[in-house]
C-alpha positions in Angstrom: 164.8 53.3 72.1 168.4 53.0 71.2 168.2 54.4 67.6 166.2 57.3 69.1 168.8 58.1 71.7 171.6 58.3 69.3 169.6 60.6 66.6 169.5 64.5 66.3 165.9 64.5 65.6 163.3 62.2 64.7 161.3 62.0 61.4 157.3 61.7 61.3 156.4 61.5 57.7 153.2 59.8 58.2 149.7 61.4 57.8 147.5 58.5 59.3 148.4 58.4 62.9 145.7 59.9 65.4 148.2 59.8 68.2 151.8 59.1 67.3 153.7 57.9 70.4 157.1 58.3 68.9 156.7 62.1 68.9 156.1 62.2 72.7 159.0 59.4 73.2 161.1 61.7 71.2 160.1 65.1 72.4 160.7 63.2 76.2 164.5 62.5 75.1 164.6 66.1 74.1 165.1 65.3 70.4 163.2 67.7 67.9 160.8 66.3 65.3 160.3 66.9 61.6 156.6 66.3 61.2 154.2 66.4 58.5 151.9 69.4 59.0 149.1 67.0 58.0 149.2 64.0 60.2 145.8 63.4 62.0 146.5 63.9 65.8 150.4 64.5 66.2 149.9 68.2 65.5 149.3 69.2 68.9 152.9 68.2 70.0 154.5 70.6 67.2 155.2 73.8 67.8 157.8 74.9 65.0 161.4 76.6 66.0 160.3 74.8 69.6 159.5 71.4 69.4 160.9 71.0 65.9 159.9 71.8 62.5 157.1 71.1 60.2 156.4 70.3 56.5 153.3 70.2 54.3 154.5 68.4 51.7 157.3 67.6 48.8 157.3 71.5 47.9 158.6 72.8 51.5 160.2 69.7 52.6 163.5 70.2 51.5 163.6 73.6 53.2 162.4 72.2 56.5 164.8 69.7 56.4 167.9 71.7 55.7 166.2 73.9 59.0 166.3 70.8 61.2 169.6 69.5 59.9 171.5 72.9 60.5 169.5 73.6 63.6 170.7 70.3 65.2 174.1 70.6 64.4 176.4 71.4 67.0 175.5 72.9 70.6 173.4 75.7 69.6 170.1 73.9 68.9 167.3 76.0 69.6 164.9 73.4 69.9 163.6 72.6 73.6 161.1 69.7 73.1 161.3 68.2 76.6 160.9 71.4 78.2 157.7 71.8 76.2 156.5 68.2 77.1 157.2 69.1 80.8 155.1 72.4 80.6 152.1 70.9 78.6 151.9 67.5 79.3 152.2 64.9 82.2 149.9 63.3 84.8 149.4 66.5 86.7 148.6 68.8 83.8 146.5 66.3 81.7 144.8 65.3 85.1 143.6 69.0 85.4 142.5 69.4 82.2 140.5 66.3 81.9 139.0 67.2 85.4 137.9 70.5 84.0 136.6 68.9 80.6 134.3 66.8 82.6 133.0 69.3 84.9 132.4 71.7 82.1 130.3 69.0 80.5 128.8 66.6 83.2 129.5 69.0 86.4 126.1 68.9 87.4 125.6 64.9 87.3 128.8 64.3 89.1 130.2 64.9 92.6 134.4 64.6 92.9 
């Protein structure tokens, strides 16, 4: 985590990662992401302008890179990835979502 703690943002160019842990690790350190829009499962962490920026391919990569570089330079960083993680993930929130999912699919067979 030493390198990530020194970074202004994290770069996730891959597409074959169903649950990229580095994305939540970076956001938990309040580091915005520059993420490939075509990633298999990390898209749920991306809210452009809030948790970072996304790119589709080389055609829009340069513009998105410029945006995150400019936005993370100085003190007026508009990204709030840590706040997003706290409001949308974690044990309490994930636990309630899991309970709702289980009860909606198997509530007649389970006594919790």
